[in-house]
MOPAC internal coordinates of N, CA, C and O (Angstrom, degrees):
PM7 1SCF
backbone

  N    0.0000 0     0.00 0     0.00 0    0    0    0
  C    1.3877 1     0.00 0     0.00 0    1    0    0
  C    1.5041 1   109.13 1     0.00 0    2    1    0
  O    1.2310 1   119.73 1   -42.25 1    3    2    1
  N    1.2556 1   118.12 1   137.75 1    3    2    1
  C    1.4442 1   121.93 1  -179.27 1    5    3    2
  C    1.5032 1   110.80 1   -81.86 1    6    5    3
  O    1.2310 1   120.60 1   -14.74 1    7    6    5
  N    1.3664 1   116.46 1   165.26 1    7    6    5
  C    1.5269 1   117.09 1   178.72 1    9    7    6
  C    1.5739 1   109.14 1   -67.74 1   10    9    7
  O    1.2310 1   121.41 1   143.98 1   11   10    9
  N    1.3127 1   114.91 1   -36.02 1   11   10    9
  C    1.4740 1   115.86 1  -178.06 1   13   11   10
  C    1.6752 1   106.29 1   -66.70 1   14   13   11
  O    1.2310 1   118.97 1   136.45 1   15   14   13
  N    1.2602 1   119.57 1   -43.55 1   15   14   13
  C    1.4797 1   120.19 1   175.91 1   17   15   14
  C    1.5268 1   109.82 1   -56.52 1   18   17   15
  O    1.2310 1   118.14 1   133.88 1   19   18   17
  N    1.2708 1   121.14 1   -46.12 1   19   18   17
  C    1.3499 1   127.97 1  -178.14 1   21   19   18
  C    1.6586 1   110.66 1   -60.09 1   22   21   19
  O    1.2310 1   122.90 1   135.70 1   23   22   21
  N    1.3623 1   112.04 1   -44.30 1   23   22   21
  C    1.5427 1   116.02 1   177.74 1   25   23   22
  C    1.5024 1   110.51 1   -65.07 1   26   25   23
  O    1.2310 1   120.26 1   143.20 1   27   26   25
  N    1.3092 1   117.12 1   -36.80 1   27   26   25
  C    1.4459 1   118.23 1   178.12 1   29   27   26
  C    1.4555 1   111.79 1   -68.07 1   30   29   27
  O    1.2310 1   119.67 1   133.94 1   31   30   29
  N    1.2782 1   118.23 1   -46.06 1   31   30   29
  C    1.4084 1   122.24 1  -179.15 1   33   31   30
  C    1.6097 1   111.15 1   -61.06 1   34   33   31
  O    1.2310 1   121.03 1   140.56 1   35   34   33
  N    1.3389 1   115.64 1   -39.44 1   35   34   33
  C    1.4462 1   119.37 1   174.72 1   37   35   34
  C    1.5279 1   112.86 1   -60.03 1   38   37   35
  O    1.2310 1   121.37 1   138.16 1   39   38   37
  N    1.3613 1   114.98 1   -41.84 1   39   38   37
  C    1.4409 1   120.31 1   177.49 1   41   39   38
  C    1.6044 1   111.31 1   -62.74 1   42   41   39
  O    1.2310 1   121.57 1   138.66 1   43   42   41
  N    1.3647 1   114.60 1   -41.34 1   43   42   41
  C    1.3388 1   119.50 1  -177.52 1   45   43   42
  C    1.6451 1   109.16 1   -63.09 1   46   45   43
  O    1.2310 1   124.63 1   131.79 1   47   46   45
  N    1.3378 1   108.72 1   -48.21 1   47   46   45
  C    1.5471 1   110.91 1   176.54 1   49   47   46
  C    1.5359 1   114.22 1   -63.43 1   50   49   47
  O    1.2310 1   119.84 1   141.66 1   51   50   49
  N    1.2313 1   117.91 1   -38.34 1   51   50   49
  C    1.5285 1   123.02 1   177.76 1   53   51   50
  C    1.5327 1   108.16 1   -55.77 1   54   53   51
  O    1.2310 1   121.43 1   134.79 1   55   54   53
  N    1.4004 1   114.87 1   -45.21 1   55   54   53
  C    1.4433 1   118.30 1  -179.76 1   57   55   54
  C    1.5021 1   114.37 1   -90.62 1   58   57   55
  O    1.2310 1   119.46 1  -164.54 1   59   58   57
  N    1.3175 1   118.63 1    15.46 1   59   58   57
  C    1.4174 1   126.18 1   170.81 1   61   59   58
  C    1.6259 1   110.89 1    56.89 1   62   61   59
  O    1.2310 1   123.29 1  -139.53 1   63   62   61
  N    1.4063 1   111.31 1    40.47 1   63   62   61
  C    1.5119 1   115.65 1  -179.77 1   65   63   62
  C    1.6079 1   102.24 1   -96.16 1   66   65   63
  O    1.2310 1   120.83 1   -49.59 1   67   66   65
  N    1.2904 1   116.02 1   130.41 1   67   66   65
  C    1.4672 1   121.09 1   173.21 1   69   67   66
  C    1.5115 1   111.24 1   -73.30 1   70   69   67
  O    1.2310 1   123.42 1   -48.05 1   71   70   69
  N    1.3930 1   111.05 1   131.95 1   71   70   69
  C    1.4524 1   117.04 1   176.66 1   73   71   70
  C    1.4970 1   107.77 1  -149.22 1   74   73   71
  O    1.2310 1   124.66 1   -12.00 1   75   74   73
  N    1.3379 1   108.67 1   168.00 1   75   74   73
  C    1.5342 1   118.74 1   179.92 1   77   75   74
  C    1.5726 1   103.16 1  -135.47 1   78   77   75
  O    1.2310 1   120.18 1   -34.57 1   79   78   77
  N    1.2918 1   117.25 1   145.43 1   79   78   77
  C    1.4602 1   120.40 1   177.89 1   81   79   78
  C    1.5326 1   113.26 1  -106.54 1   82   81   79
  O    1.2310 1   119.96 1   -32.57 1   83   82   81
  N    1.2752 1   117.68 1   147.43 1   83   82   81
  C    1.4281 1   126.09 1   177.74 1   85   83   82
  C    1.5866 1   109.56 1    56.57 1   86   85   83
  O    1.2310 1   120.57 1  -131.96 1   87   86   85
  N    1.2927 1   116.52 1    48.04 1   87   86   85
  C    1.4261 1   122.07 1   175.82 1   89   87   86
  C    1.5928 1   110.86 1   -85.22 1   90   89   87
  O    1.2310 1   119.27 1   -48.76 1   91   90   89
  N    1.2440 1   119.00 1   131.24 1   91   90   89
  C    1.4399 1   124.03 1   178.83 1   93   91   90
  C    1.6063 1   109.97 1   -58.74 1   94   93   91
  O    1.2310 1   117.93 1   -45.30 1   95   94   93
  N    1.2683 1   121.56 1   134.70 1   95   94   93
  C    1.4718 1   122.02 1   176.11 1   97   95   94
  C    1.4901 1   103.36 1   -78.99 1   98   97   95
  O    1.2310 1   119.44 1   -25.71 1   99   98   97
  N    1.4458 1   118.67 1   154.29 1   99   98   97
  C    1.4162 1   120.06 1  -177.74 1  101   99   98
  C    1.4955 1   116.83 1   -82.44 1  102  101   99
  O    1.2310 1   121.85 1  -110.43 1  103  102  101
  N    1.4368 1   114.06 1    69.57 1  103  102  101
  C    1.4769 1   116.35 1   176.98 1  105  103  102
  C    1.5253 1   102.65 1  -131.23 1  106  105  103
  O    1.2310 1   120.03 1   -33.95 1  107  106  105
  N    1.3384 1   117.55 1   146.05 1  107  106  105
  C    1.3371 1   126.07 1   171.89 1  109  107  106
  C    1.5515 1   113.92 1   -95.58 1  110  109  107
  O    1.2310 1   123.13 1   139.29 1  111  110  109
  N    1.2700 1   111.60 1   -40.71 1  111  110  109
  C    1.5678 1   120.96 1   179.30 1  113  111  110
  C    1.5721 1   109.29 1  -122.35 1  114  113  111
  O    1.2310 1   120.46 1   -35.19 1  115  114  113
  N    1.2922 1   116.73 1   144.81 1  115  114  113
  C    1.3804 1   125.66 1   176.58 1  117  115  114
  C    1.5239 1   110.14 1  -157.93 1  118  117  115
  O    1.2310 1   120.81 1   -24.56 1  119  118  117
  N    1.3620 1   116.05 1   155.44 1  119  118  117
  C    1.4768 1   119.32 1  -169.52 1  121  119  118
  C    1.5485 1   113.84 1   -59.33 1  122  121  119
  O    1.2310 1   119.58 1   149.81 1  123  122  121
  N    1.2617 1   118.40 1   -30.19 1  123  122  121
  C    1.5259 1   120.48 1  -178.12 1  125  123  122
  C    1.4513 1   117.40 1   -87.80 1  126  125  123
  O    1.2310 1   122.27 1   179.00 1  127  126  125
  N    1.4467 1   113.26 1    -1.00 1  127  126  125
  C    1.4729 1   116.62 1   175.63 1  129  127  126
  C    1.5359 1   112.74 1   -72.36 1  130  129  127
  O    1.2310 1   122.85 1   -43.80 1  131  130  129
  N    1.2718 1   112.14 1   136.20 1  131  130  129
  C    1.4469 1   122.03 1   177.16 1  133  131  130
  C    1.4311 1   112.45 1  -122.43 1  134  133  131
  O    1.2310 1   121.60 1   -11.89 1  135  134  133
  N    1.3436 1   114.55 1   168.11 1  135  134  133
  C    1.5042 1   116.48 1  -177.57 1  137  135  134
  C    1.5765 1   111.03 1   -64.01 1  138  137  135
  O    1.2310 1   121.56 1   165.96 1  139  138  137
  N    1.2589 1   114.63 1   -14.04 1  139  138  137
  C    1.6085 1   119.23 1   179.42 1  141  139  138
  C    1.4739 1   110.66 1   -96.70 1  142  141  139
  O    1.2310 1   119.31 1   172.65 1  143  142  141
  N    1.2612 1   118.93 1    -7.35 1  143  142  141
  C    1.4455 1   120.33 1   174.30 1  145  143  142
  C    1.4995 1   111.70 1   -59.55 1  146  145  143
  O    1.2310 1   122.07 1   -49.12 1  147  146  145
  N    1.3122 1   113.63 1   130.88 1  147  146  145
  C    1.5741 1   116.49 1  -173.90 1  149  147  146
  C    1.4846 1   105.10 1  -117.70 1  150  149  147
  O    1.2310 1   116.56 1   156.99 1  151  150  149
  N    1.3169 1   124.15 1   -23.01 1  151  150  149
  C    1.4713 1   124.40 1  -174.70 1  153  151  150
  C    1.5282 1   109.66 1  -121.75 1  154  153  151
  O    1.2310 1   120.39 1   -21.09 1  155  154  153
  N    1.2483 1   116.86 1   158.91 1  155  154  153
  C    1.5269 1   120.04 1   174.89 1  157  155  154
  C    1.5225 1   109.81 1   -83.12 1  158  157  155
  O    1.2310 1   123.02 1   -16.91 1  159  158  157
  N    1.2683 1   111.81 1   163.09 1  159  158  157
  C    1.4891 1   121.22 1   175.49 1  161  159  158
  C    1.5593 1   106.82 1   -66.05 1  162  161  159
  O    1.2310 1   122.31 1   -50.49 1  163  162  161
  N    1.3206 1   113.19 1   129.51 1  163  162  161
  C    1.4961 1   118.25 1   177.33 1  165  163  162
  C    1.5709 1   112.78 1  -110.54 1  166  165  163
  O    1.2310 1   121.63 1   -23.82 1  167  166  165
  N    1.3291 1   114.49 1   156.18 1  167  166  165
  C    1.4588 1   119.06 1   169.31 1  169  167  166
  C    1.4691 1   112.58 1   -97.60 1  170  169  167
  O    1.2310 1   119.52 1   -14.54 1  171  170  169
  N    1.2570 1   118.52 1   165.46 1  171  170  169
  C    1.4785 1   117.92 1   179.75 1  173  171  170
  C    1.4606 1   111.86 1   -78.58 1  174  173  171
  O    1.2310 1   118.94 1   142.84 1  175  174  173
  N    1.3505 1   119.63 1   -37.16 1  175  174  173
  C    1.4261 1   125.00 1  -175.90 1  177  175  174
  C    1.5948 1   108.07 1  -142.55 1  178  177  175
  O    1.2310 1   122.44 1   -48.22 1  179  178  177
  N    1.3233 1   112.93 1   131.78 1  179  178  177
  C    1.4977 1   115.90 1   173.20 1  181  179  178
  C    1.4816 1   106.80 1  -118.14 1  182  181  179
  O    1.2310 1   121.23 1   -52.98 1  183  182  181
  N    1.3759 1   115.24 1   127.02 1  183  182  181
  C    1.4791 1   120.22 1   179.71 1  185  183  182
  C    1.4390 1   109.25 1   -97.76 1  186  185  183
  O    1.2310 1   120.15 1   -71.59 1  187  186  185
  N    1.4033 1   117.32 1   108.41 1  187  186  185
  C    1.4831 1   119.16 1  -172.42 1  189  187  186
  C    1.4692 1   112.65 1   -62.05 1  190  189  187
  O    1.2310 1   118.86 1   134.28 1  191  190  189
  N    1.2992 1   119.78 1   -45.72 1  191  190  189
  C    1.5280 1   125.48 1  -179.17 1  193  191  190
  C    1.4662 1   114.52 1   -55.52 1  194  193  191
  O    1.2310 1   120.97 1   155.03 1  195  194  193
  N    1.3946 1   115.74 1   -24.97 1  195  194  193
  C    1.4604 1   118.00 1  -169.86 1  197  195  194
  C    1.4501 1   112.33 1  -115.31 1  198  197  195
  O    1.2310 1   121.27 1   177.09 1  199  198  197
  N    1.4195 1   115.18 1    -2.91 1  199  198  197
  C    1.4313 1   122.89 1  -170.82 1  201  199  198
  C    1.4821 1   112.22 1    47.38 1  202  201  199
  O    1.2310 1   120.89 1  -128.16 1  203  202  201
  N    1.3461 1   115.90 1    51.84 1  203  202  201
  C    1.4321 1   121.93 1  -169.53 1  205  203  202
  C    1.5215 1   108.09 1  -127.58 1  206  205  203
  O    1.2310 1   121.45 1   -53.46 1  207  206  205
  N    1.5283 1   114.83 1   126.54 1  207  206  205
  C    1.3873 1   117.34 1   178.77 1  209  207  206
  C    1.5558 1   103.49 1   -97.13 1  210  209  207
  O    1.2310 1   119.27 1   -41.97 1  211  210  209
  N    1.3119 1   119.00 1   138.03 1  211  210  209
  C    1.3695 1   127.87 1  -179.01 1  213  211  210
  C    1.5517 1   115.41 1  -122.81 1  214  213  211
  O    1.2310 1   122.13 1   -55.58 1  215  214  213
  N    1.4363 1   113.53 1   124.42 1  215  214  213
  C    1.5257 1   117.39 1   171.73 1  217  215  214
  C    1.4398 1   109.75 1  -105.65 1  218  217  215
  O    1.2310 1   117.79 1   -47.69 1  219  218  217
  N    1.2665 1   121.81 1   132.31 1  219  218  217
  C    1.4040 1   130.25 1   177.82 1  221  219  218
  C    1.4157 1   112.08 1  -102.13 1  222  221  219
  O    1.2310 1   117.35 1   -56.75 1  223  222  221
  N    1.2865 1   122.65 1   123.25 1  223  222  221
  C    1.4990 1   126.34 1  -176.85 1  225  223  222
  C    1.5279 1   105.55 1  -130.31 1  226  225  223
  O    1.2310 1   121.32 1   -52.80 1  227  226  225
  N    1.3247 1   115.08 1   127.20 1  227  226  225
  C    1.4275 1   123.03 1   172.39 1  229  227  226
  C    1.5452 1   110.58 1   -82.06 1  230  229  227
  O    1.2310 1   120.97 1   146.06 1  231  230  229
  N    1.3253 1   115.76 1   -33.94 1  231  230  229
  C    1.3862 1   126.08 1   173.11 1  233  231  230
  C    1.4518 1   111.91 1  -153.60 1  234  233  231
  O    1.2310 1   118.12 1   -19.79 1  235  234  233
  N    1.3803 1   121.18 1   160.21 1  235  234  233
  C    1.3995 1   125.39 1  -168.55 1  237  235  234
  C    1.5648 1   106.90 1  -115.21 1  238  237  235
  O    1.2310 1   121.83 1   -46.27 1  239  238  237
  N    1.3617 1   114.11 1   133.73 1  239  238  237
  C    1.4250 1   122.34 1   163.09 1  241  239  238
  C    1.4946 1   110.53 1   -98.53 1  242  241  239
  O    1.2310 1   120.22 1   -10.97 1  243  242  241
  N    1.3111 1   117.19 1   169.03 1  243  242  241
  C    1.4940 1   125.03 1   176.67 1  245  243  242
  C    1.5482 1   106.07 1   -60.94 1  246  245  243
  O    1.2310 1   119.75 1   134.89 1  247  246  245
  N    1.2821 1   118.08 1   -45.11 1  247  246  245
  C    1.4595 1   120.85 1  -178.42 1  249  247  246
  C    1.5455 1   109.94 1   -63.68 1  250  249  247
  O    1.2310 1   121.33 1   136.67 1  251  250  249
  N    1.3462 1   115.07 1   -43.33 1  251  250  249
  C    1.4588 1   116.87 1   179.77 1  253  251  250
  C    1.4776 1   111.14 1   -64.57 1  254  253  251
  O    1.2310 1   118.35 1   137.73 1  255  254  253
  N    1.2672 1   120.75 1   -42.27 1  255  254  253
  C    1.4104 1   126.06 1   177.86 1  257  255  254
  C    1.6157 1   110.60 1   -54.50 1  258  257  255
  O    1.2310 1   122.78 1   131.94 1  259  258  257
  N    1.2877 1   112.28 1   -48.06 1  259  258  257
  C    1.4612 1   119.32 1  -176.42 1  261  259  258
  C    1.5089 1   110.89 1   -66.18 1  262  261  259
  O    1.2310 1   118.58 1   138.61 1  263  262  261
  N    1.3495 1   120.32 1   -41.39 1  263  262  261
  C    1.3823 1   128.77 1   176.83 1  265  263  262
  C    1.5613 1   113.37 1   -65.53 1  266  265  263
  O    1.2310 1   120.43 1   131.93 1  267  266  265
  N    1.2705 1   116.79 1   -48.07 1  267  266  265
  C    1.5035 1   125.14 1   176.16 1  269  267  266
  C    1.4960 1   110.89 1   -62.61 1  270  269  267
  O    1.2310 1   120.66 1   135.70 1  271  270  269
  N    1.3748 1   116.35 1   -44.30 1  271  270  269
  C    1.4664 1   118.72 1   174.89 1  273  271  270
  C    1.4698 1   115.31 1   -54.41 1  274  273  271
  O    1.2310 1   120.36 1   131.42 1  275  274  273
  N    1.3632 1   116.92 1   -48.58 1  275  274  273
  C    1.3772 1   123.01 1   176.74 1  277  275  274
  C    1.6383 1   111.66 1   -60.13 1  278  277  275
  O    1.2310 1   121.25 1   130.51 1  279  278  277
  N    1.2385 1   115.21 1   -49.49 1  279  278  277
  C    1.4391 1   117.37 1  -179.28 1  281  279  278
  C    1.5083 1   112.93 1   -63.34 1  282  281  279
  O    1.2310 1   116.73 1   143.90 1  283  282  281
  N    1.2754 1   123.83 1   -36.10 1  283  282  281
  C    1.3725 1   125.83 1  -178.01 1  285  283  282
  C    1.4953 1   111.33 1   -73.66 1  286  285  283
  O    1.2310 1   120.32 1   169.43 1  287  286  285
  N    1.2602 1   116.99 1   -10.57 1  287  286  285
  C    1.5070 1   117.24 1   176.59 1  289  287  286
  C    1.6262 1   114.79 1  -104.59 1  290  289  287
  O    1.2310 1   122.97 1  -167.35 1  291  290  289
  N    1.3434 1   111.91 1    12.65 1  291  290  289
  C    1.4092 1   121.10 1   174.91 1  293  291  290
  C    1.5194 1   114.94 1   -83.32 1  294  293  291
  O    1.2310 1   117.85 1    -6.31 1  295  294  293
  N    1.3668 1   121.70 1   173.69 1  295  294  293
  C    1.3874 1   125.98 1  -171.97 1  297  295  294
  C    1.6338 1   110.23 1   -88.85 1  298  297  295
  O    1.2310 1   122.17 1  -134.52 1  299  298  297
  N    1.2431 1   113.46 1    45.48 1  299  298  297
  C    1.5452 1   118.14 1   176.74 1  301  299  298
  C    1.4499 1   106.63 1  -151.68 1  302  301  299
  O    1.2310 1   117.72 1   -20.21 1  303  302  301
  N    1.3403 1   121.94 1   159.79 1  303  302  301
  C    1.4631 1   126.57 1   178.56 1  305  303  302
  C    1.5395 1   109.69 1   -77.92 1  306  305  303
  O    1.2310 1   124.50 1   -60.90 1  307  306  305
  N    1.3880 1   108.98 1   119.10 1  307  306  305
  C    1.4341 1   112.75 1  -179.79 1  309  307  306
  C    1.5256 1   108.53 1  -133.89 1  310  309  307
  O    1.2310 1   119.17 1   -52.66 1  311  310  309
  N    1.2594 1   119.19 1   127.34 1  311  310  309
  C    1.4957 1   122.60 1  -177.08 1  313  311  310
  C    1.4968 1   108.42 1  -121.66 1  314  313  311
  O    1.2310 1   121.11 1   -43.94 1  315  314  313
  N    1.3245 1   115.48 1   136.06 1  315  314  313
  C    1.3933 1   126.96 1   179.00 1  317  315  314
  C    1.5008 1   110.04 1  -107.10 1  318  317  315
  O    1.2310 1   121.65 1   -68.45 1  319  318  317
  N    1.3670 1   114.45 1   111.55 1  319  318  317
  C    1.4739 1   119.72 1   179.23 1  321  319  318
  C    1.5679 1   107.66 1   -93.22 1  322  321  319
  O    1.2310 1   119.62 1   -74.75 1  323  322  321
  N    1.2341 1   118.33 1   105.25 1  323  322  321
  C    1.4950 1   121.43 1   170.81 1  325  323  322
  C    1.5116 1   112.51 1   -90.29 1  326  325  323
  O    1.2310 1   122.44 1   -70.64 1  327  326  325
  N    1.3173 1   112.93 1   109.36 1  327  326  325
  C    1.5457 1   119.03 1  -169.55 1  329  327  326
  C    1.5345 1   111.33 1   -86.24 1  330  329  327
  O    1.2310 1   114.39 1   173.41 1  331  330  329
  N    1.2257 1   128.23 1    -6.59 1  331  330  329
  C    1.4484 1   125.19 1   178.30 1  333  331  330
  C    1.4588 1   119.45 1   -92.88 1  334  333  331
  O    1.2310 1   121.79 1  -170.95 1  335  334  333
  N    1.3002 1   114.19 1     9.05 1  335  334  333
  C    1.4584 1   121.25 1   179.76 1  337  335  334
  C    1.4894 1   106.58 1   -72.76 1  338  337  335
  O    1.2310 1   119.64 1   -54.29 1  339  338  337
  N    1.3824 1   118.29 1   125.71 1  339  338  337
  C    1.4213 1   122.14 1  -173.69 1  341  339  338
  C    1.4833 1   113.94 1   -60.88 1  342  341  339
  O    1.2310 1   118.08 1   152.96 1  343  342  341
  N    1.3512 1   121.27 1   -27.04 1  343  342  341
  C    1.3958 1   125.09 1  -175.39 1  345  343  342
  C    1.6161 1   109.70 1   -85.66 1  346  345  343
  O    1.2310 1   117.43 1   174.68 1  347  346  345
  N    1.2927 1   122.49 1    -5.32 1  347  346  345
  C    1.3773 1   128.37 1  -176.02 1  349  347  346
  C    1.4891 1   108.73 1   -68.28 1  350  349  347
  O    1.2310 1   119.56 1   -57.58 1  351  350  349
  N    1.2822 1   118.44 1   122.42 1  351  350  349
  C    1.4489 1   123.12 1  -177.81 1  353  351  350
  C    1.6212 1   105.42 1  -126.02 1  354  353  351
  O    1.2310 1   121.32 1   -71.46 1  355  354  353
  N    1.3303 1   115.08 1   108.54 1  355  354  353
  C    1.5022 1   114.76 1   178.76 1  357  355  354
  C    1.4081 1   117.88 1   -71.14 1  358  357  355
  O    1.2310 1   118.88 1   178.06 1  359  358  357
  N    1.2810 1   119.75 1    -1.94 1  359  358  357
  C    1.4966 1   126.94 1  -177.48 1  361  359  358
  C    1.5308 1   113.55 1  -104.67 1  362  361  359
  O    1.2310 1   120.38 1  -170.62 1  363  362  361
  N    1.3667 1   116.88 1     9.38 1  363  362  361
  C    1.4689 1   118.46 1   179.34 1  365  363  362
  C    1.5736 1   102.72 1   -71.39 1  366  365  363
  O    1.2310 1   120.98 1   -41.47 1  367  366  365
  N    1.2436 1   115.74 1   138.53 1  367  366  365
  C    1.4915 1   120.82 1  -177.55 1  369  367  366
  C    1.5902 1   109.56 1   -92.32 1  370  369  367
  O    1.2310 1   122.73 1   -99.44 1  371  370  369
  N    1.3829 1   112.38 1    80.56 1  371  370  369
  C    1.4377 1   113.03 1  -179.67 1  373  371  370
  C    1.5964 1   103.53 1  -131.34 1  374  373  371
  O    1.2310 1   122.44 1   -13.39 1  375  374  373
  N    1.2777 1   112.93 1   166.61 1  375  374  373
  C    1.5128 1   119.07 1   176.73 1  377  375  374
  C    1.5455 1   110.51 1  -123.60 1  378  377  375
  O    1.2310 1   121.25 1   -31.03 1  379  378  377
  N    1.2744 1   115.21 1   148.97 1  379  378  377
  C    1.4758 1   123.07 1   169.75 1  381  379  378
  C    1.4883 1   108.99 1   -69.18 1  382  381  379
  O    1.2310 1   121.48 1   -43.60 1  383  382  381
  N    1.2784 1   114.78 1   136.40 1  383  382  381
  C    1.5292 1   117.74 1  -176.97 1  385  383  382
  C    1.5726 1   104.54 1  -128.81 1  386  385  383
  O    1.2310 1   118.95 1   -31.11 1  387  386  385
  N    1.2404 1   119.61 1   148.89 1  387  386  385
  C    1.4183 1   127.02 1   171.98 1  389  387  386
  C    1.4761 1   111.75 1   -85.92 1  390  389  387
  O    1.2310 1   119.09 1   -64.47 1  391  390  389
  N    1.2467 1   119.33 1   115.53 1  391  390  389
  C    1.4221 1   126.09 1  -176.90 1  393  391  390
  C    1.4831 1   110.29 1  -139.43 1  394  393  391
  O    1.2310 1   119.84 1   -89.80 1  395  394  393
  N    1.3503 1   117.92 1    90.20 1  395  394  393
  C    1.4280 1   120.40 1  -168.43 1  397  395  394
  C    1.6664 1   111.92 1   -76.27 1  398  397  395
  O    1.2310 1   122.47 1   175.73 1  399  398  397
  N    1.3202 1   112.87 1    -4.27 1  399  398  397
  C    1.5198 1   117.87 1   175.63 1  401  399  398
  C    1.4771 1   110.90 1   -78.63 1  402  401  399
  O    1.2310 1   116.59 1   166.41 1  403  402  401
  N    1.3184 1   124.08 1   -13.59 1  403  402  401
  C    1.3733 1   130.50 1  -177.84 1  405  403  402
  C    1.6233 1   105.84 1   -80.41 1  406  405  403
  O    1.2310 1   120.38 1   -65.36 1  407  406  405
  N    1.2951 1   116.89 1   114.64 1  407  406  405
  C    1.4687 1   115.69 1   177.84 1  409  407  406
  C    1.5399 1   109.78 1  -111.90 1  410  409  407
  O    1.2310 1   118.47 1   -32.30 1  411  410  409
  N    1.2736 1   120.52 1   147.70 1  411  410  409
  C    1.4898 1   122.88 1   178.33 1  413  411  410
  C    1.5106 1   112.95 1   -66.05 1  414  413  411
  O    1.2310 1   121.23 1   -36.78 1  415  414  413
  N    1.2731 1   115.26 1   143.22 1  415  414  413
  C    1.4687 1   123.45 1  -179.58 1  417  415  414
  C    1.5231 1   106.72 1   -69.42 1  418  417  415
  O    1.2310 1   121.13 1   -48.35 1  419  418  417
  N    1.3349 1   115.44 1   131.65 1  419  418  417
  C    1.4372 1   121.30 1   177.67 1  421  419  418
  C    1.4544 1   108.13 1   -99.99 1  422  421  419
  O    1.2310 1   118.04 1   -52.06 1  423  422  421
  N    1.3341 1   121.33 1   127.94 1  423  422  421
  C    1.4662 1   124.09 1   177.15 1  425  423  422
  C    1.5207 1   110.75 1   -85.83 1  426  425  423
  O    1.2310 1   120.92 1   -39.37 1  427  426  425
  N    1.2932 1   115.85 1   140.63 1  427  426  425
  C    1.5409 1   119.33 1   175.33 1  429  427  426
  C    1.4828 1   112.49 1   -78.13 1  430  429  427
  O    1.2310 1   118.10 1   -47.29 1  431  430  429
  N    1.2773 1   121.22 1   132.71 1  431  430  429
  C    1.4461 1   119.61 1   177.29 1  433  431  430
  C    1.5321 1   111.73 1  -106.58 1  434  433  431
  O    1.2310 1   120.10 1   180.00 1  435  434  433

């Protein structure tokens, strides 16, 4: 577990938000699956009350961007938390809210 993941989990506990770690995402097939793949793709944190899968990244590689791009376009709520953004402030007093009217942005290919 990274220090960033630990900090976020501590904040979730402090705010009494139910979560699970390393929960498989609801996909049977994905582009990076091979015949030798034995486990499913997992998210870093799953927020039960929001039915939200969260991936925490301290930095991004090309492979991570491709994988996360694919996962964010699937039929489930998937949030990518990029922790190296200079304006990110872990002490902002805001709450997660459920708003089903917000739809993910689709990129044109």
